[in-house]
TIDRENNU-963776 format. One record per residue (C-alpha): residue in one letter; x, y negated, z negated. Coordinates in steps of 0.2 Angstrom, whole numbers, padded with zeros to 4 digits, always signed. Layout:
AXYZ;...
END
This chain:
X-0010+0160+0037;X+0000+0144+0038;X+0001+0137+0056;X+0013+0123+0066;X+0004+0109+0068;X+0005+0098+0083;X-0004+0083+0083;X-0008+0070+0067;X+0000+0069+0051;X+0003+0085+0044;X-0011+0094+0032;X+0003+0100+0021;X-0012+0113+0013;X-0011+0125+0032;X+0002+0119+0041;X+0023+0122+0039;X+0033+0107+0032;X+0046+0103+0024;X+0047+0091+0012;X+0064+0077+0011;X+0068+0069-0002;X+0081+0062+0001;X+0073+0052+0014;X+0060+0050+0003;X+0070+0043-0011;X+0082+0032+0002;X+0063+0025+0006;X+0058+0020-0008;X+0076+0013-0015;X+0073+0001+0001;X+0057-0001-0003;X+0061-0006-0023;X+0076-0018-0017;X+0062-0029-0003;X+0076-0019+0013;X+0071-0018+0027;X+0070+0002+0035;X+0064+0010+0051;X+0060+0028+0054;X+0066+0037+0071;X+0067+0054+0074;X+0061+0065+0088;X+0042+0068+0093;X+0035+0080+0080;X+0046+0080+0067;X+0035+0073+0051;X+0037+0054+0054;X+0019+0045+0050;X+0019+0058+0038;X+0032+0053+0029;X+0026+0033+0030;X+0009+0041+0022;X+0016+0049+0009;X+0027+0031+0004;X+0009+0023+0007;X+0002+0036-0008;X+0018+0033-0019;X+0019+0015-0018;X+0000+0011-0019;X+0000+0010-0039;X+0013-0004-0038;X+0012-0012-0022;X-0003-0012-0006;X+0005-0005+0009;X-0003-0004+0025;X+0000+0005+0035;X-0007+0001+0055;X-0001+0010+0070;X+0002-0001+0086;X+0002+0013+0096;X-0015+0006+0105;X-0008-0010+0107;X+0000-0007+0122;X-0014-0011+0135;X-0016-0029+0125;X-0012-0046+0136;X-0016-0059+0125;X-0016-0066+0107;X-0034-0065+0105;X-0035-0046+0109;X-0019-0044+0097;X-0030-0054+0083;X-0046-0044+0090;X-0038-0026+0084;X-0026-0032+0073;X-0040-0040+0059;X-0051-0022+0062;X-0033-0011+0059;X-0033-0018+0044;X-0051-0019+0038;X-0050-0001+0044;X-0036+0002+0033;X-0046-0002+0015;X-0059+0004+0022;X-0053+0025+0026;X-0038+0025+0016;X-0042+0016+0002;X-0062+0017-0002;X-0062-0003-0002;X-0073-0013+0008;X-0067-0027+0012;X-0069-0037+0024;X-0052-0050+0023;X-0055-0066+0030;X-0050-0064+0047;X-0035-0073+0055;X-0036-0080+0073;X-0017-0086+0077;X-0003-0073+0072;X+0005-0090+0066;X-0006-0086+0054;X-0002-0069+0049;X+0008-0075+0034;X-0004-0083+0024;X-0018-0069+0028;X-0004-0055+0020;X-0002-0068+0007;X-0021-0069+0003;X-0022-0048+0003;X-0012-0049-0011;X-0019-0061-0022;X-0034-0053-0021;X-0028-0036-0026;X-0013-0045-0035;X-0001-0033-0032;X+0018-0039-0030;X+0019-0049-0016;X+0038-0058-0016;X+0055-0055-0021;X+0051-0066-0038;X+0041-0052-0043;X+0058-0040-0048;
END
């Protein structure tokens, strides 16, 4: 018997869930065309589940890293942000990708672009619009 999920991403085997292929197709089209998009909807409407599905569908071609910044609300300094960001990326690889990978830690937000480029190079994923 299925139940209503009231927290965390939906377990589609045990909870009610309605696939939205139209929204998924639109999101994947945006990704393929290197376009930004936002996911905005009321609470408990499947935003996190959609993003987790996008990660699953794109991880063979790209290197999607899903990080929630919800817990960053109390962070007051750049140093605290960077420390938490480094930890979140490491944990994403460990728990979501089953990869023990310690990316080179960044020490400032200004290092973020180089950090992402280095991770892409490590995994040999598409990393810029010229790779199409």
